[in-house]
N, C-alpha and C positions, 0 to 999 in steps of 0.2 A: 695185819692190815688195820684192824680196829684201832690199835695203838697209834698208828700213823695218823689216821683220820681224827681221832679224838685230840691228839696233840695239835693237829692243824687248826682245830676250831677253838682251842682253849689257851694256846700259848700267848703270853703277854705281847701285845703288838709293839711296844716300844723296843723290845729286844730284837726286832727284825723277824722275818718269816723264813723258815726252812733254810737257815744259814745265811740269809741276806743281811745286808748291813742294817744298823738301827735306823729307824725312820727319822726324818729330819725334825718332825714335830711329835714328840712323845705325847700321847693323848690318854686321858683317863677313860676307863671302860664305859663311862656314861656317854662319851662322845663317839661311840662305835656303832657301826651298822654293818651287819653281815661280815664281821671279822676285820673290818677296815675302819680307820678314822673317817668321820663325816667329811672332813676337808678333802680327802682323796676322791670321794664320790662327787663332791661339789665341783672339783676341778674338771672331772670327766664330763659331768652334765653341762657345765658352762661351755666347754669346747663344742659339744654336740649342739647346744642351743644357738651358739654363734654361727656354726656351720649352716644350720637350717635357716636362720634369719638371713644370712648372706645369700643362700640359695634362692629362697622365694622373694625376699625383699629387695635384693639388688640384681642378681643375675637373671632371674626369670620372672620379672614383674608382669610381663605380658605373655600371653599364650603364644608360643612359637615353636616351630619344628626345630628340634635340636640336631645339629649336624654331627656326623660321626667324629669329625675332628674335635669339635667342642666337647663332645662326650669323653673322648680319650684324654684330653687335656685336664678336664675336671677330675677324671678317674685318677690320673697321675698325681694330682694335688691331694686327693683323698688317701692315696697310698702313702705319700710323704707324711701326711698328718698321722696316719695309723702307725707308721714306723717311728715317727718322732715320739708318739705316746708310748710305744713299746720301749724306746730308749729311756724314757722317763721312768717306766716301771722297772727296767733293768737297774737304773741308778738307785731307785727308792727301795726295791725289794730284793735285789740281787740277781745274778745271771740266770739262776734256774727259773725264777718267775718270769724273767724276760723271755726266755726260750719257750716257756709254756704259753705265754701270750702270743708269741709269733706263730707257734704251731697251731694254736686255737684259731688265730686269724686266717691262716692259710687253709685250714680244714673247713672253716665256715664259708670262706669265699668259694671254695671248690664245690661244696655241697649245695650252695645257693645257686650255682650255675644252672642246675637242673630247674630251679625256680624260674629262671629267665625264660626257659622254653614255655613254661606254663603261662607266664605273663604275656608272652607273644601270642599264644593261642587265645587267651581271654580277650586281648585287644582286637585280634583278628575276628573273633566270633561276633563281637559287638560293633565291629567296624568303627572303632574309636580312632579319629584322625590323629596323626603323630603329634600335632601341635597341642592336643589336650592330654597326651599320655603322661607328660611330666607332672602335671597337676595331680593326676591320680596316684602316681608313684610317690609324690611328695607327701600327700596326706596318708598314704599307706605306711610311710616311714614312721609317722607319729604313733600309729597303731602298733607297729612292730616294737617300738621302744618300750611301750607299756606292756604288751603281751609277753615279750621275751623276758622282761623284768619279773613278771609274775611267775612264769614257768621256771626261771633260773632260781628265784627265791624259794619256790616250792621244792625244786630239786636239791638245793643246798640244805634245806631243813630236813628233807628225807635222809640224805646221806649222813648228815650229822647225827641223826637219831638212830638210823639203821644202816650200818656200814655195808651190809650185804646187798643193798639196793644197787651198788656199783656193779655187782655181778649180773643183776637183771638188766641194767642199762647195756652192759657189754654184750650179753647174749642177744639182746634186742638188736644191737648194731650189726652183729654177725648175720642174724636172720634178715634184717633189712637189706644188707649187701647182697645176700643170695637172692632175695626177692627182686631186687633191682635188676640183676642179671636176667632173671626169668622174664621180667616185664619189659626189657629193653626194646623189643620190637613192637610192642603194643602201642597203637595210637590212642591218645587221650581224646575223649569226646566231651567237650564242654557242655553240650546240650543235655547230657545225661547227668550232670553234676547235681547231687542231692540238695546242695545249698541253693542252687539256681531254681530247681523245681519247687523248693519250699517257698522261696520269695515270690515266684510267679503265682503260686497258689494262694498264699496268705497275705501278701502285701500289695499295695498299689504300685504297679511297675509300668512305666511309660516306654513304648517301643522306640520312640524317636529321640534323637539327641536334641538338646536345647542349648547350643553353644557349650560353654564350660560349666553350666549349672549342674549340681548334683541332685537338686530337687526342683520341682516345678508345680505350680498350683493350676489346676484345670478342672473342668466340669466332670463330675462323676454321675453318670446317668442313673446309677442304682439309688443314690441318696438325694438326687435332685439339686445339689449345689456343689460348689467347688471343693476340691480336696487336694492334699499334697501328694504328689506322685514322685517316685524315685526315677531318675533318668538312667539310661544305660551306663552313664559315667559312674553313678553311685553303685549300681549293680556290679560293674567291673571292679570297683574299689573293694567292695565286700568280698567278692570271690578271690581277689588277690590276697586280702588279709586272711581269709579262710585257708587258702593254699599255703600261706606262710606258716600258719599254726601247724598244718600237717607236716610241712618240711622241718619245722622246729622240733617235732617229735623225734626226728633223726639227728638233727645237727646239735641240739642242746646236750643230749646224752653223749654225743661224740666228743664234745669239748670237756664235759665232766670226766670222761675217760682219760683225758690228757691231764687235767688238773681239777681238784675239788674246790679250788678257791673261787667263790662266787664273783669276786671283783674281776678276776682274769677272764672268767667265762663270759660275763656280761659285756665287759669293754671290748673284748676281741670280737664278740658277736655283732655288736652295734657298729663298730668301725667297718667290719667286713660288709655288712648289709648296706651301710651308707655308700660305700664305694661301688658296690655292685649295681645299685640302682642307677648310678650315673653311667656305668659302663653299658647298661641295657641298650642305650640308643646307638652305640657303636656296634654292638653285637647283633642287634635285631635284624640287620641286613644280611648277616652271614651265619645265622644259627645252624644252617645245614653243614657248615664246615666242621662242627663239633659233634657230628653224628655218633662217634664212637667213644665220646668222653664218659658216657654212662658206665661203661665197663671199668674205667679207671676209678670212677667215684665209688662203685660197688666194692672194688678192691681196697680202697681207702677205708671204707666202713668196716670191712671184714678185718683188716689189719688193726685198726684202732680198737675194735671190739675184742680182738684176741689178745691184745697186749696185757691186760690185767690177769688173764688166765696164764699167760706165759710167765709173768713175774711171780705169781703166787704158787703155781703148781709145777712149773718147770725149773725156774731159777730158785724158788723156795724163799727168797728174801731180796731185799734191796728194791730197786725200781728200774724201770726201763729208761735208759739214758735219753733225756729230752732232745739232745742234739741228734742222736741216731733216729729218734722218732720223726723229727722234722725232716731229716735227710731222706728217709724212706718215703714219707708222704710226698715230698717234692718229686722224687724219682718216679713214683707211680703216676702222679698227675702229669708231669712233663712227658712221660711216655705216652699217656692217653691223648694229650693235646697233639703231640708230634705225629702219632699214628693216625689220628683223625684228619689232620691237615694233609698228610701224605695220601691217605686213601681217597680223600675227596678232591684232590688237586685237579682232576679232569671233570668234576661235576657228577661223578657216579658214586653212589653209596646206597646203603639200605635205608629204609625209613626209620625214624627214631620216634620214640614216644615222648609224652610230656611229663 
């Protein structure tokens, strides 16, 4: 395995990666960042920036409640963008990388579904009106782009230096999957969130909403003059970012277990999250219909975590076929969604946690 990983990080980029075709623009090593030419990162970041500017600057200039229909249409557009980008990766880096990107995208989308339940609970706890929720999620995306970048960069550096870190990632995924099954029936209590308690104790937090403002200046009786307070909108944003970091601890290793290529890990992560945030408004009204999805997500985590052990200790060599990996992931998730919808068709189901 060490040979595979060290080759992965040192192979000349102009020759193509893992049997992919040569890149269109051979680049000197000085123009590289995390195993890819700078121009490939620039293309991806440009697409993301254009999408975000379009989102806030054109589609959602004013605070408004986003309808389920508008949410689904936007989500469909993001899926097309993500698949188009996957096609470009397929063309540039070969079918194997394209398949890894697609699997990473599907896995990240699936695991982030659980994050939607938490977002719904946070918005519900602070009674954030639907028309302000998009604003919180939009700024949340910017934080995610930076935080995921840092986590994936660190993960890639660790794997490059110490190949056995992949075994730790994989064992952690199996553990997380088992823990998710055990916690599936537990309700999450936002009021006991350690981050919320810390903010309420150490920072100036205002209880009332002030329109779409994240901060408000008002009188502080303790110091005798005005001070800046965080509104519930800002507190909700920080808690959503905090929740995303917690979820990333599961989902980032999950994608690293599919591919150790930081470019594939990062781009599949960000496209998945961009799409899912838009889907939130369509799903918010029907969260309960996905009550049993957690069990499918836990099975996906256990499957992905066990792959590296199957390849290294059972098969002894080679690698788990990317197409088979994607197929099994789809089958588990499809089964989980179908079972959830069937079990909740008459409105009766067990409670789900966040």
